[in-house]
PLY file of the C-alpha trace (Angstrom):
ply
format ascii 1.0
element vertex 89
property float x
property float y
property float z
element edge 88
property int vertex1
property int vertex2
end_header
11.57 -8.60 9.52
8.05 -7.26 9.22
7.61 -7.99 5.50
8.41 -11.61 4.80
7.87 -13.54 1.59
4.76 -15.19 3.04
3.19 -11.85 3.96
3.84 -10.50 0.46
2.32 -13.59 -1.14
-0.72 -13.26 1.11
-1.17 -9.59 0.16
-0.83 -10.27 -3.56
-3.11 -13.31 -3.39
-5.80 -11.32 -1.60
-5.62 -8.15 -3.67
-4.15 -9.28 -6.99
-5.17 -12.02 -9.38
-2.81 -14.54 -7.76
0.40 -14.69 -5.71
2.58 -14.15 -8.81
0.67 -11.02 -9.90
2.95 -8.52 -8.22
2.56 -5.76 -10.78
-1.15 -5.05 -10.58
-2.13 -1.67 -9.24
-4.34 -3.21 -6.53
-1.52 -5.43 -5.28
0.96 -2.57 -5.20
-1.50 -0.29 -3.39
-2.16 -3.00 -0.80
1.58 -3.57 -0.28
2.21 0.16 0.10
-0.66 0.40 2.58
0.85 -2.42 4.67
4.24 -0.68 4.66
2.68 2.71 5.46
0.84 1.26 8.45
4.05 -0.32 9.74
6.06 2.90 9.36
3.29 4.91 11.04
3.45 2.65 14.09
7.25 3.01 14.14
7.02 6.79 14.02
4.57 6.87 16.92
7.33 5.45 19.11
10.30 7.17 17.42
9.08 10.62 16.54
12.56 12.02 15.81
13.34 9.43 13.15
13.32 11.83 10.22
14.65 9.34 7.65
11.69 7.06 8.27
9.38 10.05 8.11
10.76 10.94 4.69
10.33 7.35 3.51
6.75 7.39 4.75
5.96 10.57 2.83
7.47 9.09 -0.34
5.42 5.89 0.06
2.23 7.88 0.56
3.01 9.80 -2.63
3.60 6.60 -4.59
0.35 5.11 -3.31
-1.50 8.33 -4.17
-0.17 8.29 -7.73
-1.20 4.65 -8.17
-4.65 5.45 -6.80
-4.95 8.38 -9.23
-3.92 6.10 -12.11
-6.48 3.50 -11.11
-9.16 6.17 -10.70
-8.60 7.40 -14.25
-8.26 3.91 -15.72
-11.11 2.01 -14.02
-13.27 3.74 -11.40
-14.91 0.50 -10.23
-11.55 -1.11 -9.39
-10.55 2.12 -7.63
-13.68 2.18 -5.48
-13.29 -1.51 -4.65
-9.68 -1.22 -3.47
-10.38 1.95 -1.46
-13.30 0.28 0.29
-11.39 -2.97 0.86
-8.35 -1.25 2.38
-10.37 1.31 4.31
-8.67 4.33 2.78
-10.33 7.70 3.27
-10.79 8.71 -0.36
0 1
1 2
2 3
3 4
4 5
5 6
6 7
7 8
8 9
9 10
10 11
11 12
12 13
13 14
14 15
15 16
16 17
17 18
18 19
19 20
20 21
21 22
22 23
23 24
24 25
25 26
26 27
27 28
28 29
29 30
30 31
31 32
32 33
33 34
34 35
35 36
36 37
37 38
38 39
39 40
40 41
41 42
42 43
43 44
44 45
45 46
46 47
47 48
48 49
49 50
50 51
51 52
52 53
53 54
54 55
55 56
56 57
57 58
58 59
59 60
60 61
61 62
62 63
63 64
64 65
65 66
66 67
67 68
68 69
69 70
70 71
71 72
72 73
73 74
74 75
75 76
76 77
77 78
78 79
79 80
80 81
81 82
82 83
83 84
84 85
85 86
86 87
87 88
């Protein structure tokens, strides 16, 4: 499986306060970004997989709403996570 416990802990350690901080906006955004990148690679090879395409669109929407929340709550944290993950906005 592409998303093991170790990978999740690594993501939350790097982007959250610690490995147990799974609820922070930065950690969730980083996890969604990892999943979005994986699904994008899958869709490049399986372009008729419409269920995965729908899941990808939903994940992008969730990440966007978290980014909007973070932007309104704390602009410095928003700018830091966008720069760190290499997102366009």
